[in-house]
Residue, then its C-alpha position, 0 to 999 in steps of 0.5 A: x236403513x237409517x242412513x239412506x233415509x237421511x240421504x234420500x227421504x227428500x227424494x223419495x217424497x216426490x217419487x211415490x205419488x200413487x199406490x202401485x198396482x200388483x202384477x208386473x209385466x215380464x222383462x221384455x223391452x218395449x219402445x215408448x213414443x218420443x215426446x216433444x222434449x226428447x229431441x237433442x238440443x245443441x247449446x247456443x255456445x259454451x262457457x268454460x271455467x278456467x280450470x276446465x282442462x283438469x279434472x272436475x268434480x260435479x256434485x248434484x245438490x237436491x236442495x238447491x236444484x243445481x250442480x256445483x262444479x269444482x276443480x279436483x282435487x283442490x275443491x275450488x268452486x268453478x261453476x254452478x249449473x242450473x239443471x232440471x229440478x231435483x238433480x240426483x244421479x250423475x254419470x260420465x265417460x272417457x271423454x269427460x261428458x257428464x249426464x245429470x238426472x233431473x228427478x223433479x223434471x223427468x229429464x236427463x241433461x248433458x254437459x261437455x267437460x267444463x262447459x256451462x251450457x247444456x249440450x242436450x236434454x232428453x225427456x223421461x216423461x212420467x218417470x223419476x230418473x235416479x241413476x245413470x251410466x254410459x255404455x263405453x262400447x256404443x254410447x248408449x245412456x242407461x237411466x234407472x227410474x225409481x218410480x214410473x207413472x206411465x202405467x207401469x206397476x213399478x220403476x223401470x230401466x230406460x236406455x237411450x240408444x246413442x244417448x239420443x231420442x226416446x228410450x227403450x224400457x226394460x222391466x222385471x217382475x222381481x224389481x220394484x224400485x230401480x236405484x243405480x246402474x253401471x256398465x262394464x267394459x263389454x257393454x253389460x249393464x248392472x242394475x241394483x234396486x229393491x223388491x216389493x218386500x224391500x229386499x235388495x236385488x241385483x240384475x244384469x242386462x247382458x250386452x245385446x239382450x232383450x231382458x234383465x236377468x236377476x242375479x243370485x248373490x250370497x252377500x247380504x246388502x241392506x240398501x242399494x248404493x252406487x254401481x260402477x265398473x272398476x276395470x276388473x269387477x262390477x262394484x256395488x255399494x251398500x249405503x247402510x254399511x258404507x261398504x263397496x263390494x266387488x263382484x265377479x259375475x258368471x252366468x246368473x251368479x254374482x260372487x263377492x271377491x272383495x270389499x272396500x270400507x268407506x269409513x264415514x263415507x256414503x257408498x251411494x255416492x262414490x266414484x272410482x277413478x280411472x286408475x282404480x287407485x282411489x275412490x271418492x265419496x261424499x262424507x255422510x252428513x257433511x259438505x265434504x268429499x273424502x278420498x280413500x285408497x282403493x281397494x284398501x278403504x278404511x279411513x279417508x286419506x284426505x277430505x275436501x270441503x265443498x262450498x255452496x252445497x245443499x243436500x248433496x246427493x251424488x258426485x262424479x269426476x270428469x277426468 
């Protein structure tokens, strides 16, 4: 647990604000009222960095409450985005749209590729948004709330239909904290987290389903890491071991079919490129991002120094 505590102790400190009540409700979804800030807010205009036509690396800096944007893979700093307080998770889609969770502001914000103006802002009131993922089938935005102050006895999973409006909330009694999530190409959503005894849990929300299904897996994972589809398998990181596992899912069983060791890297903050030939991750306890061969792993083939970072906590590449 030591590595994840170094990386997220400052995040968790703002999350757990009250003791949780026992007895979580079942996994059926329920809608919550739309707050005023939940309206989509188009930006007044766009400003583009010079290199916006190429790939861009977005790094959320919890310490500075901003997101730094770099040309990739050169690592040249292009822009610094002012985002809602406590930026943590980031996700993107095929068009390069980037969503960023603001844990201190209970909000999620959208940026188009290379744009410095917010395209939209969605409220996540009373929650602490952590990870996110975009459904490639219909554009839904999934957000994992590591903690909730809306009367829920644990964290929650929020899904915004079409990345708009107010979310539908999902919960399962087996999941206490919701960390990261990722959609596969069919619109099935996978979520990792912990149970009340701090043991790892992986769940699936099948496309069109109304409740989460906790998956049985034989692989031991110490600390929840990132979740991402690699084109063939759903991948889940173990942040304590710097390993990304590939899973094949059948029914309610997830079977490990491979693993990628990120030597010196952070498996809670990784991004597998669209060709599934490279994985990019933050290098632990440094202001660098490393590039590893995927799925081979091992030592990074190269590293890129990231200027203007302060407590970097997540990254994503807008391709």
